[in-house]
N, C-alpha and C positions, 0 to 999 in steps of 0.2 A: 643450587644445581638446576640446570636446564636439561630437558630432554627433547631430542628431535628425531624425527623420522622422515625419510625421503618421501617428498610428494609423488604421488603415482603419476604415470604419464599415460595410462591407458584407461578410456572410459568404459564403464561396464553398465549393463542394465540387470535388473533384478530377475532372478529365478523363481519358481514357484515356492520353494521352501529353504534352499541353502543359501547361506551367506555368499556374497559375490566379491570379486576383487575390487580394489579401490577405484574410484571413478572421479574425473574432474566435475566441478559444479560450475555451470555457465553463469557466473555473476561478476560484475565490475567491482573490484576493491582496489583502493590506493596500494601502490608499491610501498612496502614498510621498511622502515629503518630505526634509528635511534629517536626517540620520541621526547618532544618538550610538552609541558602542560600548555593547552589552549586556553588563555585566560580572557576575561572580558571586563569592560566597564560599560555603563550605560549612559550615553551622552545626554540623553533626555531628561535625567533627573539625577540629583546626587544620592549616591548609594552609601549605605553603611558599611562597616568592615565585614559584616555578615554576607554581603553580596558582592564582594569584590574578589577577584582571583587574579594572582600575578602569574606571568608567563614564566615558568622555572622548571627545572627537571624534576622528575617524580620521586627521584631518590631522597629529596628533601622532605622534612615534616615539620616545618616551621608553622607556628599557629595561624601565620596569614594565608596559608595555602588552602583553597577551599574546594575546588573541584579538580580532581586528578583523573587523567586518562590513562588507563592501564589495560595492557592486553592480558587475556587470560584464556586458558583452555577450556573448550566446551565440557560441560560435566553430565549434561543429561539430554542433550539433543543429538542429531544425526551427524553425519559426516562434517570436519572442519573444525572451526574454532569459534569462541565467543569472545568478543571485544568488550572487556568491562571497564567502564569509566566510573571510577570511585573517588570518594575524597581521601586525601593523602593519609590523614591521621589514623585511618584504619578502624578496626573495630573497638578499639578501647581509646580512641583519640591520641594513642602514643605509638601505634603500630601500623604499617602500610599493608598488613596481611589480613585478608578476610578468609574466615574458614567457612567453606560450604560444606553441603552433605557428602561431597566425593573428594574434597581436598582443600588445602589452603591456596589463596590466590594473592600473588603480588605483581605477577604481569611479565611473562616474555613470551614471545611469538612461538608457539610449538606447533610443528607440522604433525598432523595426525592423519591416520587412513581414513578413506572417504568411501562409503558404500552407498548404492542407490536404495537400499531398503529403507523403510521405517525401521530404525535400531532400537536395541536395548540400551539402557545407560552403560557407559563405560565404567571400568573399574577406577577406584580412587587412585590418585597420583600423590607422590611426595615430592617435595622441593618448591622452590619460589619462582615466580615468573616475573620478568623485568620489563621496563617500558620500551615502547617502539615509537616511530613517527612516520608521518607521510611526508614525501618529498612534494614540494609546490612548484607549480609554474604560473606565469601570469598570462592571461588572456582576457581580452574584452574587458580590460580595466577592472577585473576581479581576480581572485585568487582560487585556482583550482589545484588539487592535487594530481599527480601523474597516475594514470588509471590504467589497469591492465586486467586481463581476465584471470581468475585464480581458482585454483582446485580447492583451496580451503576457503569455502564460501560462507559457511555457517556462523556468523558472528552476531553477538548482541553487544549493545552499548548501555551502560548503566550510569545515569547522572543523578547525584543525590545532593540536596542542600548542605551547606556548610555545617549545619549543627547536628545533622542526623547521625544516628548510631543505631546498633542493634537494640530493638525495643521501641524505636520512635514510632513505628506503626503509621507511617505516612501513607497517603494514597498512592497507588502505582499506575502509571500510565504507559501503556506498551504500544509503540508505534510500529506500523506495518507499511513499508514504503510501497508506492506505486510503480507503474512501468509496463502495464499490458500483460504482465506475467513473463515477460521476456527480457527485460532490463530493469537497472536501479540498483542501489545499494544503501545500506545504512550511513554510510560516511557522507552522504548528501545532506544529513540532518543534524543539527546541533541542539541537543535538549538542555542544554546549561541554562539558559535564560528562563525557560519555562519551569524548571526545577527549582531554580533560586528564588525567583520572583514569587512563585505560588506555592512553594513548600510542598512539593510532590516528588516522587521518585519517577524518573523517565526512563524508559527501557526502550531501545531502538533495535529490532531484529532484522536478520537477513534470512533468505531462504532460496532453495533451489529454483531455477528459473528456466524457461524456454523448454526445449526437448527434455533435458535431463531432469527437468522439474515437473513436467506435466504430459510428458508422451504416455499414451495407453494404447494397448491393443483390445481393451475391453474383456481381457480374462486375466487367468491367474499369471500369465507370462509377463505382463506389465499392466497391472491395474490403473496406474496413474496417480496423480493428485499428490505427487511425492513432496512438492512445494508446500501444499497445505498441511501434510504431514509434519513438515519441518516446523511450521507455525505451531502446531499443537504440542510438539516436543519442547519449543522455546517457552510456550505458557506453563508447561509441566516443570521445566527448569525454574521458572519464575515462582511458582508455588513452592517448591523445595528450598529456594535458596534466597528469596529477595528479603526476607526478614534480616538476613546477615548484612543488608546494605540500608537498613532504616525502612523498608518497606513493609506494607501490611499485605500478606498474601489473600486476606479475606476482602480487600477492597481494591480489586485491579480492573482497570478500564482498558480495553482494547480500541484504538482509533487508528485510522488510515485513510489515505486519499487515493482516489482512482482505482487501480487494481488492488491498491492496499484497503480502500473501502469495500471492495468486493470481496477481499479476503475476510474482512471483519464480519460483514453480512453473512458469508458462508459459514464462518464459525459459529455465528449465532443459530444457525439451521442444522449444524452438524451435531449428531448425537455423541461423537467421541470427544467433544470439547467441553462437555458439561461440567460445570463447578470449577472451570479454570479462569473465569472473568465474571465480573458482576456489573458491567456496564459497557456499552459498545457505542462509539461515534464513527459514522460512515460519512466521508466527505467526498462528494462527486464520484460516488461508486457503491453499487450494492450487487447482491448476488444475481440479480436479473440482468446484468448488463449484457446486451447483445456482443456476441463475439468472446466473451469470457466464460461461458457455460455451454456445454453441449451434452446431449443425452447419451452419446457414445464417442468413442475416439476414432472410428472408422476413417472419417476424412484425415485427420492429422496423421493417422498410422499410414495412409495411402500415400500422402506427401511425403512423409519422412522417408517410406520405402523408394519412391521416385528419385528424391534427392540423394539418398544413399546408395542406389543401384542395388539394394537388397531385394531378393525374391520375396514377395508377399504371399507365396503359397499358403503358408500357415503362420500364425504369430510367433510360434516357438522358434521357427527358422528365421523369421525377421528378427526378432530379439537376439538369437545367436549370431546372426550376422552384424548387427550394430555393436555387439560385445567385440568383435574383431576390429573394429574402427580405431583410428589412432585419435588422440585429443584434437589434432587440428582438423580431422576429417569430421568429427561430431561437431566441432564449432562452426565448420563450413555448413553442415547442414542445418544448423541452428539460425544461421545468419538472415535467411530470406524471410523468416516469421516476424511480422510487425506486432502480432499478438498471438497467444495461444490460450485455448480455453481449458478450464477445469471440466472433468466429466463425473457422470453419475457412476460412482465406482461400487457402489454397495457397502462402503466402508465409511469413509468421510461424508460421502454424500449418497444415502440410501435411495434416495429418489430425487427428482429435479427439485431445485429450490423453489419454484413456483408451486409445485405440489405440496412441498412441506409447509410453505408459508399459508397456503389456502385452507390447509388441514390444521393450522394452528400447532403444527408440529415443529416448535422451536423453542429456545430458552427465552423464558420471559423476563429478560432483563431491560432496564430503562434503556433508551437510545436516543442519540441525536443523529436526524438524518438531514443531509443538506446538499445543495447545488449551487454553482455560480450562474450569473444571468447571462452568461456568453461562452458556454462551455465549449462550443466548436468554433470560436472566433479566430484562433491563431495557432496556437500550439499544436493541436492535433492535425489540422490539415497540412501543417508544415512537417510534422513527424511522419505522417502517413502518405504525404505527397499526393493528396487529393487534388487539390488546385492551387494556382498561385495567389496567395493572399494579398498580394500588392497590386493585382490587376483587377479592373472592373470585370464583373461577371455578366455575360449576357445569357439568354436563355438556352442557347447551345451548350455553353460551359458549364451551367448548372445542371443540365441533363447529363453531360459526360461525368461529371464529378459524382452524381448520384449513382450512375452506372458502375462507377468503381466501388462505392460503398456497397452497393447490393451484391455485387460479385464478392466482396471480401466478407459479406455477412451471410453469403449463400441463400440470397432471397430472390424470388422470381421477378421478371420485369414488370409484371402487373402491380406488384407491391409499389414499385417506384412511380407508376403512372397515377395511382391513387394518392400518393403523397403530394405529387406536384400539383394535383387539383385541389387539395385541401390547403397547401401552404402558399402556393405561388400563383394558382389560377392563370389569368391572361396577362399578369403583370410583365412589362418589358423594361422599366427603369432600371438600369444596372445596380445602383447603390441600394435600392429597395428589393431588387431580386436577390442580392447577395445577402441581405440581412434575413431575409425570410429563408433562404437556403440554410443559412447557419442555424437559425431557429428551429427549422425542421430537424436537423441532425443532432442538434443539442436535446431536443425533446426525445427524440428516437433512442440516442444512446445513453442519456444521463437523467433527464428531469422526469420523464414518465415512469421509468424503472424505479427511481427513487420515491416518487410519490405512491407508486403501487407498493412497495414495501412498507412504507410508513402506515398506510391503510391497513395492510395486513397486520402489523405488529402492535398498533394502538389499540387493538382489540383485547390484548393480553397483557400489556405492559406500558408504562408512561413513554410517549415518544415526543420529542421536540424537533420541529422542522425548521430550517433556515434557508434563506436565499441570500447569498454573499452577492452584494452589488457594486462594490467599489473597485474602479481601476486604479492600481498603484501608481502614484504620481512618478516614479522613477522609470516606468515603462511607457509614458505618453510620448516620448520622441523616438521610441524604438517600433513602436506598432502603429497601425493605421489609426487614424483619428476618430473613427466610428466605433472602436473598440469599447466594450464594457468589461465586466470582471471574467476574465478568460479562465480556462481550466487550469486549476493550480494557483490562482492568484491569491487565495487566502492563506496559502502557506506561510509566508513571511510573516504574517499578523498573528499566527498561532504560535510559531516558533520565535518570533521576533529577530530573526535572521534569515539570509538567503542561503542558497544550496553551499555546502561545504562551510557553513558558519560564516560566510560573508555578510556582514552587517549592512542593511541598506539605510539610507537616509530617509527617515520618515519625515513628514510634515508634522507639525503639532497635532493637527486633527487626526492624522494617521496614528500617531503616537497614542492617542487616547482610545481609537478603535482597537488597536492591538491589545492594549492593556484590558479592554473589556471582553475581548474575544478570549484571551488567556484566562481571565477570571471565570467566564462561562464554562470553559473547558475543565478548568480546575475544580470549580464548584461541583459540576457533575460527576467528576472522579471521587470527590469527597462524599456525596450524599445521593447521587443519582438525580440531581435537580440542578441546573445550571443558574438559577436565580440566587441572588444574594444582595447584600446591602450595597446602594449606590449604582446598581445596574438596571438599565430599562427592563420591564418585566417581560419575561418570554413565556407565553402561555403554551399550555399543552396542545398538541395536535390531536383533535378528537373530531366529533361530528361536525363542529364548526370550522375545522380545518384551518386554524389560526397558525400563523408561523411568523418567524422574526426576520425582518429585511436588515441585514447586516451592512449597514453604510456608515458614513461618518456621522450621521444621527440616525440610530437604530430606531425602527418602527414596527408596529405589528401589522401585518397583511392577513388577508383572509382569501381562502379557495384558490391557491396558486394554480394557474393553467387549467381551471375547470373545464373549459370548453375543450382544450387539446386533450385532456385526460379522457373526457367522454369520447372523443374521436378515436383514440387509440384502443380503448377498452371495449367499445361497442360499435361505433359506426364503421371503423375499419374492418373488423373480423366479419361483419354483416356483409359488407360490400364484396369482400373477397370470396366469401360462400356464395353470394349470388352469381358471381363470375365463374366459379368452378363448377356449379351445378349444371349448366348447359353442356359443358365440357363432358361431365361424367355421363349425361345422358346420350350424347353423341357417341362416346365410347362403347356404351351398351349395344346401341344400333348397329 
């Protein structure tokens, strides 16, 4: 028996204490229909039966079926649904039903009411859930699902190895997707290869995004960080239920990339996530990423008020006005945001992450922190429309692009002048100028924040740092020839597949790099240390600042960007202070 309730059409914002009406959640998910199993084989090496999955319907329970994609209702997170991917044999290898603490799961898409509050766990349900599938279309020689905005946005996906069963106590890896906290989805990622090859349980979660995920008035009327609270709720669900899927709730590692890495890092410093995970992997994103953290929500609430034509006389009136907007109006308000920050809300983040890290007020769990060596090379300039990556950059173009970024990050023009002086100087060669501009922006947005977090955390817990350096071979004819490892380039090597489960054609050397990275990540999930038999040694990041250069031939490096780190931590603040002091004296006179 399946249960359905009509999806709401009116978005709502939270009140101070009461439960609010249902609201849509601004996240992209595939349109869903009747599902097939998504199987795979590995062309790079022969696979045993334990690592092979046939494409077939989830209703079957033949011994050869190893990974089953089932949709199931959320049992302990906020609004929406969880997408459960479990192996078809079920709890006792003869049943396709999993029993969680709030009900049994077989997998049907059930629409449930959605509130913007951080919610209590729902009541248990009865009945079974049946399988669904995504509709696909072909673009750019790859297969993508048809994508739309969904009000039921809170899903998670569980991938388990073929042999797993309740009591297997396998390490659990919970993936948090990126997307500047305004876009992204769980269905972009396929955890089946990582789960099957490395004998771990992979969980991929979703969370509310954009205005409905992170809007804040800075008071009780809209405290903000709803998306982060969704992540906490999902981790609580994992603690309560993952044992039913063969996972060990006492061996949970959270990992994510970009805004997903920022989420992981924010969970490490948040007091309300204590005990929900035991290791953290931050790929190209930490809690200090500029643009993704703010001390207050004043700027965002002002922008939202202007976009919505709501009066900002007081926050209660603003929230009340927003509650009266239609779904289409709320999505229109959300559209202009290229990124949106989390805030210091006093709950999820009691203080700014910089303060929490500096005072060693964070969870001392082992961490992997890393960046790619060309983070601002192609994807981010294109997505943010900062400059044309196909054209040569002259000095005027670099200054214009920098001004766009300063405006976006709400930084003064003086900041830009000092950066141009440090990174570009008098250089006028277009190719060199563009490379230096890209390095400057990559350092500012990703590299320096990652190094700062690593330095803070290594005082209390083991930290392993990496720089991914390999440009994927399948992208060389698509991107400019000077490109190195761009933002997100490591993802296919971690999951051994591209977005939406599209499998890329690795060279033999890339195949080996992918297997090494998967083993590093899985070893870390098993015991808090990425090292293992047959792998190049990965040293701890400590006073010697050693790190691993992840390339076709991994090697150990030392003191990554030491000069640049000194500039950002000491030289730049000192120069800004020197420039501000005469202005302050002039104002006093």
